[in-house]
N, C-alpha and C positions, 0 to 999 in steps of 0.2 A: 535667461534662466533665473528662476526664483532664488533670492538670497535668504529667504526665510528658513529658520531652523526647523527641524522636525519637531512636532509638538511633544512627542514622547521623550525626545532628547531634552527639550526645554524643561519638562517636569522631572526628568531623571527616573522614568519608570519604563518597564518593558511594555511591549505591544499587547501582551495579554493581561496587563494589570486590571484589577477589578475597580469598581467605583470607589470603594473605600481607600484603596491605595492611591488612586488619582487625587482624591480629595485631600488626603493627608500630605501628599507631596506638594500640592498647590498651597496648602495652608502654611507649610514651612517656608516656602519661597516668599509668600505674601508678607509674612511676619518679618522676614529678613530684609526685603527690599522696599517695604512700603515707604512712600514719600514722606510721611510724617516722621518716620524714624531716620530718614536720610535727607534732610532738608538741603536743597540746592545741589544734590547729586544727580546729574543727568543720567549717568550710567545706571544707577539704582532704579530710577524711575522707568528707564527703558526696559530693564529686566523685569520689573514689576508688571508693566503693561504686557510684555511678552508672555509671562507666566499666566496672566489673567486671560489673554487671548487663547492660549493653549487649553486652559481649563474650560473656557466657555464652549469649546468644541468637543473635547474629550469627555466632558461630563454629560453631554447630550447624546442619547443613543443614536438618533437619526444622523446628526452631524458627524459623529464618530464613524459610523458605517460608511458615509460618503467620503470622509477623509481617508479611511483605510483603503478605499477602492481607487480614489482619484487624486489623493494628495490635497495640497492647498487649493488647487483650482476647483476641487469638488465642493468646497465650502465657501468659496468666494461669494460674498453677499449674504451669507447665513450667519454672520457673527465671527467668521474666520477669514483668512486670506486678505488682510487689510483691516480687519476688526471694526465692526460697526457698533459703536457704543449704544445705539438705540435698541440693539438686539441683545444687550448684555444680560447675563443671568443675575439672580439675586444672591449676593455674597454675604448676607447678614448673618447666616448661621455659621459661616466659616471665619469671618473676620471680627466677630463680636468682641474678642478680648483685646484687640489692638488699641481700642480707645476706651477701655473700661466699660464695655457694654454699649458704646455709642451707636453701633450699627443696628438700630431698630430694637436693641435689647432693653432700652429704657422704658419706663412706664408711660403709656400714651394717655394723654388727657389728665385733667386735674381731678381733685376730689380726695377720696380716702387714701390713707397711707399704706405702706407695705408692712408685712409681718416683721416683728422685731428679730434681732439677731439671736442665734443660739449661743449659749455660753458653755465653757468647759471648766471643770474644777478637778484638779489632780489630787487624789487623796491616798495617803499611805495608811494601811492598817496592819495589825499584827497577824502572825500566822494563825493564832488561836481565834482572832476575830473573823478571819476569813473562813475558818473551819466551822464555827458555830453561829456566825451571824452577829450583828451588833447594830446599834443605833448611834448616829453621829449628828452633832449640830454644826452646820456649816454657815460661815458668815460670807454672804454673797453680795458684792457691789454690782448694781445694775441700773440701767436707765428705766425709770417708771413714768407713767403719765403724770403730767403736772396737775396738781389739785386745784391750782388757782385758775388756769385757763381751760382745764379739762381736756388738755391735749390739743387744743386748736392752735396754740402758739400766739394767739391774739389777746391783748388786754381785755378784761371783762368790759362788755358794752361796746366793743369795736368788732370789726369783721375783716374781710379780705376782699380783694378785687381780682378780676381776671388779669393775668400777666399779659402785658401789651407786647412783650418780646416774642412769645410763642403762641399768643392767642388762646391760651388755656390748654394747649396740647401737651405741655411739659417737655417738648422737644423742639429744636430748631434744625432746619435742613439747609444744606449748602452744597455746593459742588466741590468734590474732593477729587482732583485730577480729572478723570473722565467718567465718573459716576457720582451720584448723589449720596450724601452721608447724613444720617440723623444723629444728633448728639443731645444729651440732656441740656435743657435750657439753663444757662449760667445765672440768670436773674432770679428765677423761682426755684432752681434746683430740682426741676422735674415735677413740682407740685401743680403747676398750672395756675396757681393763685399767689397773690402777693399780699402779705399782711400789712394792714394800715398802721397799726401800732403794736409792736411786739410786746408780749407779756414780760414784765420786769423780773419775774421769778425764773422763768426758763429761757428768757431772751429770744423768744420766738421758736424755740426748738420743739416745744410741746411736751418735753420730757425733762426730768431732773434725775440726778444720780442719787440713789438711796442704797443703804446697806441693810440687808435683811438676814435674819437668822432662820435657817431652814432645817427641819428635822428630816434626816434621811435614814431609812431602814435598809440595812445591808443584809441580804439573805445569806444563809449558810451555803458554803460551797463555792463562793466566788474565788477568782484567782487573778493574778496580775494580768492587766489588759481588759478585765471585765468592765463593762460600761453600763451605768444605770441612767435611764432617761426620766427626767422629771418634767412632765408636760406642762407648758405654760409658765415655767419658772425662769425663763430667759429674759431678755430685755423686752420691754413693751414696744409695740410698733408706733410709728409716727402717725399723727392725725387719726387716731382711733384704730390703727391696725392691730392685729392680734399679737400676742406675746410669743416669743420664741421659746425654745426648750433649754433646759439645763442638763448637760451630760456630765456625770461624775465618773471619772476614769480612775480605776483602782490600781494600786501597786501594793503587793503583799510583801512585808518585810521578811527577811530570811530568819529561820529558826536555828538556834544554837545546836540542836540535836537532830531534828527531823528535816527531811526533804519530802517533796510531793511530786506526783505525776498524775494530774487529774484528780481523782477522788482517792487515790492510794497514797499512803504515807510510808516513807522508808526510814529505817534506822539500822545501825550496825551494833552488834553485840559481841564483845570480846569474851571468850571463854578460855579457861585454862586447859592445858594438855590433858590432864586426867578427866576433866568434864567432857571433852570431846571423845575421848577413848571409852570411858565407862558410862557416859550418859549422865544427864542431870535434869533437875527441875529448877528452873530459874524464873525470876520475876523480870518482866519487860515493861518499861514505861511507855504508855501510849497516850494519845490525846484524851482518852476516856479513863485514865487511871492505870494502875498496875494490872498486868495480866500474866498468868502463869504459862510458861512455855516449856513443854516437855521435849527435851533434846535426847534423842535415842543414842545408844552406844555406837561407837565407830562413825561419828559424824565428821565429815571433812570440812575444813575451812572453806568458806564461800557458799555453803549450803544455805538455801533460801527457805524460810518458813513464813506462812501466812496466818495472821490472826483475823479471821473473817469478820467483816462488819465493824472493824475497829478503826476505820479510816475517816474520811470526810463525806458529808452528805453530797449526793450527786445533784448538782444544780439543775433545777427544772425537771428532775426525774425522781422516782422513788428509789429508796435504797441508799446504801452507804458503801464506800470503798473499803479496802482492807489495809491493815497495818502489816507491812512487809519487813521481815527481819532477816538480815544477812549476818551469819555468824563468822567470826574470825578467831584466831588464836592469839592469846595474850602471852607475850614472852616476858617472864619475870627477870628483873635485874638481879644478877647474882650477888651484888653487894647489899641487897636488901633481904637476902635469905639468911636463916640462922645456920649454925654448924651442922645440925642434924639434917636439915633440908639439903645442904650441899652434899653430904655423905650419901643420902638417898639418890640424888641425881647421878652421882658418880657410880653407884652400884647399878642403877638402871642402865646406864650407858655400857657398863662392863657386861651385864647380863645379855643385853641386846646385841652385843658385838659391834656396836657403832663406835667408830673411832672419834675421839675428842682430842683437843690440843693437850699434849703432855705437860704435866706440871701446872695446868690451869687451876684445878681445884685446890691444890696444895698452896699455890700463891695467894688465891683469894682467901683461904682459911688463915694463912699466915698474916696477911694484911689486916684481916678483920678481928681475928681471935688470938693472935700472937703464937 
């Protein structure tokens, strides 16, 4: 009787799992049990090999069909049921991150360098700057092509030779357990070439750090999380490779009065009881200056008014949002009212038949006016 575990059980997936689920399951097991991460652990190596064997069968349509019908015996000699390394599948797309891109992910062959790294700059701007747009000067440190060696990394008048370790391929291959692994050449760092005499300015890197002032135009309507891309303003690539990009990520500071939702601006306006009951014409502060708001009689607290087109420009679109005003009631402090105002409040309470605390007005008047 076979002592091999069921391949679906090995990967921890159901028998109707799709290719994506099978690949994901194998990837997790490979990362967990890989021999390089578990040196000298025989059990981990066995689990890694078991998972690889299961994946080799279940990731192949023909092998999987035979396995589903006949079990391990059906795939014996096909890369399953004893596992034939010569029939092993290509795992470079799955295991590429285990060795920092060593599984075929490195650059093959010498010659030109890769594109430079992208850079990120976090910038805080004010509420008003986000609303109307602004220009900022940013100081950006980055790696730029060395002017002395013109990016070659070699001293002027000298050159480079083919790396003897990798033969100019930029990679070295060796046996890793039961299959071959390609890693970046440690001697030439994937360049395929070795510099005879490194440049004294950049020490063979071909790049030096510089600080540049960049002018950035921020359009109206941006918000927290908006990202501006400045093409070619990132780090310069090695050995003549292209420059990366600079991404400016914005954060908009809070406003003491306003809030926003997209292109709309929100504020709250406190009105007195008479203004809400009788109506009023009041001035409202907006981003675009004061605007007159007509409040009709019998307005309830919480009522929403819109001042059309008094909000923020719609980023990437025509038009502008609104300024949204929520009205509330302002409760006066009795100790800040004069004697006549207190008498009028008492009279209004009596006329409306609304009960108030007995003796309250008399006590306030006695305390304030004697």
